[in-house]
C-alpha positions in Angstrom: 75.6 85.1 100.5 74.4 84.6 104.4 71.7 84.9 106.4 72.0 86.4 109.5 71.7 82.4 111.3 73.9 80.7 108.9 76.5 82.6 109.6 75.8 82.5 114.0 75.5 78.3 113.1 78.7 78.3 110.5 80.9 80.4 112.0 79.8 77.7 115.6 81.4 75.4 113.6 84.9 77.0 112.6 85.3 77.8 115.6 87.5 74.6 116.6 89.0 75.3 112.9 92.5 75.6 112.9 94.4 79.1 111.6 97.5 80.0 110.6 100.3 80.3 113.5 101.9 83.3 112.1 102.5 86.4 114.2 101.3 88.8 112.0 98.8 89.0 108.8 101.1 89.5 105.7 99.6 93.2 103.4 100.6 93.8 100.4 103.8 95.3 99.6 102.2 98.6 98.3 100.8 98.7 101.7 104.0 98.0 103.9 105.2 102.1 104.6 101.6 102.5 106.3 101.6 99.1 107.8 105.4 98.0 107.9 104.6 95.3 110.5 101.6 94.2 108.5 98.3 93.2 110.4 98.8 92.8 114.0 96.6 89.6 115.2 94.2 90.8 117.7 94.5 94.3 116.5 92.1 97.1 115.8 92.2 98.6 112.4 89.9 101.5 111.0 89.8 102.5 107.7 88.2 105.7 106.3 87.3 107.2 102.9 87.4 104.2 100.1 86.4 100.7 99.9 89.0 100.2 96.9 91.6 100.7 100.0 89.7 98.3 102.2 89.7 95.5 100.1 93.7 96.0 99.4 93.9 95.8 103.6 92.6 92.4 103.2 94.4 91.3 100.0 97.6 89.8 101.0 96.1 87.8 104.3 93.3 86.8 101.9 95.7 85.4 99.0 97.5 84.0 101.4 94.8 81.7 103.2 93.4 83.9 106.1 89.7 83.6 106.7 88.1 87.0 106.1 84.6 87.8 106.6 82.4 90.9 105.7 80.1 92.5 107.7 77.6 95.7 106.8 79.6 97.1 103.7 77.7 98.1 100.9 77.8 96.3 97.3 81.8 94.8 96.6 82.2 94.5 93.1 83.3 91.0 92.8 85.7 91.9 90.4 88.0 95.0 92.2 88.4 91.7 94.5 89.4 89.7 93.1 91.7 91.5 90.7 93.8 93.0 94.0 93.7 89.4 94.8 91.2 88.7 97.8 90.1 84.8 97.6 85.7 85.0 96.8 85.3 81.6 98.5 87.1 82.5 102.0 85.2 85.6 102.0 81.6 85.4 103.9 79.5 88.5 103.3 76.1 89.5 105.3 74.8 92.4 104.2 72.1 93.6 106.7 72.9 92.4 110.0 70.5 95.1 111.6 69.8 94.8 115.8 72.3 91.7 115.5 75.4 93.4 114.7 77.6 93.0 117.7 76.9 89.2 118.7 77.7 88.9 114.7 80.9 90.7 114.4 81.5 88.6 117.8 80.7 85.6 116.6 82.8 86.3 113.9 85.7 86.7 115.4 85.7 83.5 117.8 86.4 82.5 113.9 87.6 84.2 111.0 91.2 86.1 110.6 89.9 89.0 109.7 87.1 90.7 109.8 85.4 93.8 108.7 82.7 95.3 109.5 80.9 99.1 109.0 79.5 99.9 112.1 76.0 101.2 113.4 74.9 105.2 113.8 75.5 104.4 117.5 77.4 101.6 119.4 78.1 102.0 123.3 80.9 102.5 124.2 81.4 99.6 126.2 79.7 97.1 123.2 83.2 99.1 121.5 85.4 97.9 124.1 83.9 94.3 123.6 84.5 93.8 120.3 88.0 94.6 120.4 88.4 92.9 124.3 86.9 89.8 121.6 89.5 90.4 118.9 92.6 90.0 121.5 91.1 87.1 123.2 90.8 85.3 119.6 93.9 86.5 118.2 91.6 88.2 115.3 92.4 91.5 113.0 88.9 94.1 112.8 88.6 95.9 110.8 86.3 99.3 111.4 85.3 100.5 108.0 83.8 104.0 107.4 83.0 106.0 104.4 83.9 109.0 105.8 85.9 110.9 107.9 84.7 108.9 110.6 87.3 106.3 112.9 86.2 103.8 115.6 87.4 104.4 118.8 90.2 103.0 120.2 92.0 101.9 117.0 95.7 100.7 117.3 96.0 101.9 113.8 93.8 104.0 111.6 94.3 104.5 108.1 92.5 107.9 106.0 92.4 108.0 101.4 92.3 111.4 100.9 92.6 113.0 97.5 91.5 110.3 93.9 92.3 112.0 91.1 91.4 108.9 88.0 94.3 109.2 84.7 92.7 107.7 81.3 90.3 110.1 80.0 92.6 112.4 77.5 91.4 114.9 74.8 87.5 114.0 75.2 87.5 110.1 74.9 88.8 107.4 76.3 87.8 105.2 79.9 89.0 105.5 83.7 92.0 103.8 83.9 93.5 104.0 87.1 93.1 106.6 90.6 95.8 108.1 92.5 95.4 109.0 96.2 97.4 109.5 99.2 96.1 107.0 102.2 97.7 108.1 105.9 98.5 106.0 108.9 98.4 106.3 112.6 99.3 104.5 115.0 99.3 103.7 118.6 101.6 101.8 120.6 103.4 98.5 118.7 102.2 100.7 115.6 102.8 104.8 117.1 103.8 106.9 114.3 102.4 109.3 111.2 102.5 108.0 108.0 101.7 109.2 104.4 102.3 107.5 101.0 100.9 108.2 97.7 99.6 104.9 95.9 97.8 103.9 92.3 94.6 102.5 94.1 93.1 100.5 91.6 96.4 101.0 89.1 95.2 99.8 84.8 94.7 96.1 85.5 93.5 96.6 88.7 95.7 95.8 91.5 98.0 98.7 94.0 101.0 100.1 93.6 103.3 102.9 95.5 102.9 106.1 93.0 105.1 108.1 90.9 105.7 104.7 88.9 107.3 105.1 85.8 105.5 102.3 84.0 102.0 103.4 85.3 102.1 107.3 84.7 101.7 107.4 81.1 98.4 105.6 80.2 98.0 105.0 76.8 
């Protein structure tokens, strides 16, 4: 974990580092129905309802070399992130940016490929628009996370996780192995549309896969 002033110094040095020259950041195949064009650089994405879904969204990009940053999020399981494909060596985290949330997120957007942040309870419309403009101008992807059902205003894509039935316990014994959820995507502009998909997230091995799947439907 980085202190806030250390992170600002670090991203200033990283600002001139070359980024992958891809038109969009990739997503794992199980999410392609929801994000058929991947994560468009310069876009704003809102994810609500599941930290595991959030990690799954950035996993493929992280695995392929993208630098991702987490700001103001609850405790993240390093093992769960790694199982989904997140590269921890390219995942700096700032736990509590406090009143410096806006400048910290802005500095990270200057240097990172993808910035995930949990917005503070009160944020002005001007700050919201400035964050979106910063992401567009730098070609970064900004992902706003909410543990509840709230969404970041004016998002290009909104992903919502619902349900959450666990599998693995039977006849009073066993342990939770995998979770079946439904994820819905609402988009605007080039991402316009309404799409839903049922997923194992996580699967019994910690990944993400479309549901139903015969190889995962029954767990011993």
